[in-house]
C-alpha positions in Angstrom: -19.5 -19.5 10.6 -17.4 -18.2 7.4 -20.1 -18.1 4.4 -18.5 -19.7 1.9 -19.5 -18.3 -1.9 -19.4 -21.0 -4.8 -17.7 -19.8 -8.1 -16.6 -20.9 -11.2 -12.5 -21.3 -11.2 -11.0 -18.2 -13.0 -7.7 -18.7 -15.1 -4.7 -16.8 -14.9 -5.6 -14.9 -18.1 -9.0 -13.9 -16.4 -7.0 -12.9 -13.2 -4.7 -10.4 -15.4 -7.8 -8.9 -17.3 -9.3 -7.9 -13.9 -6.2 -5.8 -12.7 -5.5 -4.7 -16.4 -8.2 -2.2 -16.5 -6.8 -0.3 -13.1 -3.1 -0.9 -14.5 -4.4 0.8 -17.4 -5.8 4.0 -16.0 -2.8 4.4 -13.7 -0.6 4.2 -16.8 -3.0 6.7 -18.4 -2.8 9.4 -15.7 0.6 8.6 -15.5 1.0 10.0 -19.2 -1.1 12.7 -18.7 0.2 14.1 -15.7 3.1 16.3 -15.1 5.2 16.8 -12.2 3.8 20.2 -10.6 6.0 23.3 -11.1 8.8 23.1 -8.7 9.3 19.3 -8.2 12.3 17.3 -9.0 12.5 13.6 -9.3 15.7 11.4 -8.0 15.4 8.3 -10.0 16.6 5.0 -9.3 18.0 5.3 -5.8 19.2 2.0 -4.2 17.5 1.4 -1.1 18.5 -2.0 -0.2 20.0 -5.1 -2.4 19.4 -8.8 -1.8 22.5 -11.0 -3.7 23.0 -9.4 -6.8 19.3 -7.4 -7.0 19.5 -3.9 -6.3 16.0 -2.5 -5.0 14.9 1.2 -5.9 13.0 4.0 -5.1 12.1 7.4 -6.5 12.2 10.8 -5.0 10.2 13.6 -5.4 11.0 16.6 -3.8 10.7 20.6 -4.1 13.6 22.2 -6.2 14.4 24.9 -3.8 15.0 23.1 -0.3 12.3 24.0 2.2 13.9 25.9 5.6 12.6 23.1 7.6 12.0 19.3 7.5 9.2 18.1 5.3 6.9 15.5 6.1 7.5 12.8 3.7 5.1 10.0 2.3 6.3 6.8 1.0 3.7 5.3 -2.0 3.6 1.7 -2.6 1.9 1.1 -5.8 -0.6 -1.8 -6.8 -1.1 -4.6 -9.3 -1.9 -7.6 -7.3 1.3 -8.3 -6.0 2.4 -9.4 -9.3 2.8 -6.3 -11.8 2.9 -2.4 -11.5 5.8 0.0 -11.0 7.1 2.3 -9.1 7.1 5.0 -12.2 3.1 4.7 -11.5 2.4 7.9 -9.4 -0.5 9.2 -11.5 -2.9 8.5 -7.8 -0.5 10.6 -5.5 1.2 12.8 -7.5 -1.4 15.6 -6.6 0.1 15.8 -2.9 3.2 17.1 -4.2 1.3 20.2 -4.8 0.5 20.0 -0.8 3.6 20.5 -0.2 4.6 16.9 1.0 7.7 14.8 0.0 7.1 11.8 -1.9 8.9 8.6 -2.2 7.9 6.0 -4.3 9.5 2.4 -4.0 9.5 -0.7 -5.7 9.4 -4.1 -4.3 10.1 -7.5 -5.3 6.7 -9.0 -6.9 5.3 -12.2 -6.5 6.8 -13.7 -9.5 10.2 -13.1 -8.5 9.8 -13.9 -4.6 7.2 -15.0 -2.5 5.7 -13.4 0.9 7.5 -12.2 3.3 9.8 -10.6 0.6 7.7 -7.9 -0.1 6.8 -6.6 3.2 10.6 -6.6 4.1 11.3 -4.8 0.8 9.0 -2.0 2.0 10.1 -2.4 5.7 13.7 -1.6 4.3 12.4 1.3 2.5 11.0 2.8 5.5 14.1 2.7 7.4 16.1 4.3 3.9 14.1 7.2 4.3 14.6 7.8 8.1 18.7 7.0 7.7 18.8 9.4 5.0 16.6 11.7 5.9 19.2 14.8 6.6 20.3 14.1 3.2 16.9 15.0 1.4 15.4 17.4 3.8 13.1 14.9 5.0 11.7 15.2 9.0 12.6 11.3 10.2 9.5 11.5 12.9 7.0 12.6 10.1 7.2 9.2 7.6 3.7 8.7 6.2 3.0 5.4 4.1 -0.1 5.1 1.5 -0.8 2.5 -1.3 -3.2 1.2 -3.3 -4.6 -2.7 -3.4 -1.7 -4.7 -2.9 0.2 -1.8 -2.0 -2.7 -0.9 0.4 -2.1 -4.3 1.7 1.4 -4.0 2.5 1.1 -0.2 3.9 -1.5 -1.7 6.2 0.9 -4.9 7.1 3.6 -2.2 7.9 1.5 -0.2 10.2 0.2 -2.9 12.2 3.7 -5.9 12.1 6.1 -2.5 12.4 7.6 -4.8 15.4 7.9 -8.1 13.3 11.8 -8.3 13.7 12.0 -11.3 11.5 10.9 -9.1 8.6 13.4 -6.2 9.3 16.3 -9.0 9.4 15.9 -10.1 5.9 17.6 -6.3 4.7 20.8 -5.9 6.6 20.5 -2.2 5.6 20.2 0.2 8.0 19.9 -2.1 10.8 18.3 -0.4 14.1 16.4 2.4 12.5 12.6 2.2 13.0 10.3 0.7 9.8 7.3 1.6 11.7 5.2 4.4 9.8 3.8 7.7 11.4 0.7 7.4 9.4 -0.8 5.0 7.0 -3.6 5.4 4.3 -4.8 2.1 2.8 -6.7 2.3 -0.3 -8.7 -0.7 -1.1 -5.9 -3.2 0.3 -6.6 -6.7 0.9 -6.8 -7.6 4.6 -7.7 -11.2 6.0 -7.4 -13.2 2.9 -9.2 -16.2 4.0 -12.5 -13.9 3.7 -12.4 -12.3 0.3 -15.2 -15.0 -0.8 -17.6 -14.1 1.6 -18.5 -11.7 -1.0 -19.3 -12.6 -4.6 -17.1 -11.1 -7.0 -14.9 -11.2 -10.2 -12.2 -13.2 -8.6 -12.0 -16.6 -6.9 -9.7 -15.8 -4.2 -9.2 -19.5 -3.2 -8.0 -20.2 -6.5 -4.3 -22.0 -7.1 -3.8 -19.2 -9.5 -5.2 -15.8 -7.7 -3.3 -13.0 -6.4 -3.7 -14.3 -2.7 -2.3 -17.7 -3.9 0.4 -16.7 -5.9 1.8 -14.2 -3.5 1.8 -16.7 -0.5 3.1 -19.8 -2.6 -0.1 -22.1 -2.4 -3.7 -21.9 -2.3 -4.7 -19.9 0.6 -7.2 -22.3 2.2 -5.0 -25.2 1.5 -2.2 -22.8 3.4 -4.4 -20.9 5.7 -1.4 -20.4 8.4 0.8 -18.9 5.7 -2.1 -16.6 4.5 -2.8 -15.4 8.2 0.9 -14.3 8.5 0.0 -12.2 5.5 -2.8 -10.5 7.6 -2.5 -7.1 8.8 -5.0 -7.6 11.7 -3.1 -10.7 13.2 -0.5 -7.8 14.3 -2.9 -5.3 15.8 -1.7 -4.2 19.2 -2.2 -0.7 20.9 1.1 1.0 19.2 -0.1 1.1 15.7 -0.1 4.3 13.8 -3.1 6.2 12.7 -4.9 4.7 9.8 -7.2 5.7 7.4 -9.4 3.4 4.7 -10.7 4.0 1.8 -12.4 1.7 -0.2 -15.0 1.2 -3.1 -18.7 0.3 -1.6 -19.0 -2.2 -4.7 -15.5 -3.2 -5.0 -15.6 -6.8 -6.8 -11.8 -7.3 -7.0 -10.9 -6.6 -3.2 -14.3 -6.7 -1.3 -15.0 -3.6 0.8 -15.4 -6.2 3.9 -11.6 -6.4 3.9 -11.1 -2.8 5.1 -14.4 -3.0 7.6 -12.4 -5.8 8.7 -9.1 -4.1 9.5 -11.1 -1.2 10.7 -12.8 -3.2 13.6 -10.0 -4.7 14.9 -8.1 -1.4 15.3 -11.2 0.5 16.7 -11.7 -2.6 19.1 -7.9 -1.8 20.1 -8.8 1.7 21.0 -6.2 2.8 17.9 -7.3 6.2 15.4 -8.8 4.8 12.5 -10.9 5.9 10.1 -13.2 4.0 7.5 -14.6 5.9 4.5 -16.6 4.2 2.1 -16.8 5.9 -1.7 -19.9 5.2 -2.7 -21.0 2.9 -5.6 -17.3 2.7 -6.3 -15.5 -0.7 -7.9 -12.0 -1.4 -7.4 -9.4 1.8 -8.3 -12.6 3.8 -7.1 -13.9 3.2 -10.8 -17.6 4.6 -11.2 -17.8 6.5 -7.7 -20.5 8.5 -7.0 -20.5 11.3 -4.2 -16.4 11.6 -4.5 -14.3 13.2 -6.8 -10.5 12.6 -7.4 -9.9 16.0 -5.9 -12.2 14.9 -2.8 -10.3 11.9 -2.2 -7.0 13.7 -2.4 -8.4 16.2 -0.1 -9.2 13.4 2.4 -5.7 12.2 2.2 -4.1 15.3 2.7 -6.2 16.2 5.7 -5.2 12.8 7.3 -1.9 12.9 6.7 -1.9 17.3 7.8 -3.9 16.2 11.0 -1.4 12.9 11.8 2.4 13.5 10.4 2.2 17.4 10.0 1.5 20.0 7.8 4.2 20.6 5.3 
């Protein structure tokens, strides 16, 4: 039986404040971190449109084009599906020093469009990467997806729900091109929204103004089918790509059980899945023990080198 934790409802302001610390850290890192030498940024490339709305991405490439096609990693930012920006590459930027190409994508936030808008957008971005691989020197068969928090949820959903054609059809661009990533790195992303309140934390995820409720368009416990449509676990099949999950042991915004649940479902299906618990860490790996920012990046690099190949 599911254990439900009784909580005091949290206001919209409180939820914003809960995520603001992580977002402030992201902005600080972005200001302080210059691009590695020899890297060029190609900004605001339109990868899809919906009505008059253009969806854009930024491409980060070596200034000197490599002799052979590069493995490419698509970064999907966090922010509770309600905030954040593709410009926030403080977390993934070190991967550029390892020789991977990087594509950072924007997607429609919950204040603009409800689920499944965001997953349809990032699916379209994967298709764009493959369709334009020869132009930018990417290898279309070596596409990784990496995201944190809400972005972690979206890349996990990309990995398991790659066969959901209904979401692919929302954007007509590059129809017929696969939106399945070849590997997925999920940093502390939600999975089963209905189980987030199993563990005490700083957010009442069942509240009408929680990030998850705003993402699907109503209180999650009152709309369980909608919530489960956004659950990566629902779509697990034997052809899903390898996944690495990294999550703080003491995460009080997205509880550690979220990565445990997805990892267990993938393991049960016999898939390539790894769960790394970051000791003592809260959301965004704050206050971690044992790991360092460098060791976290080394783990990500090792995973992508194993699954999509070394640059």
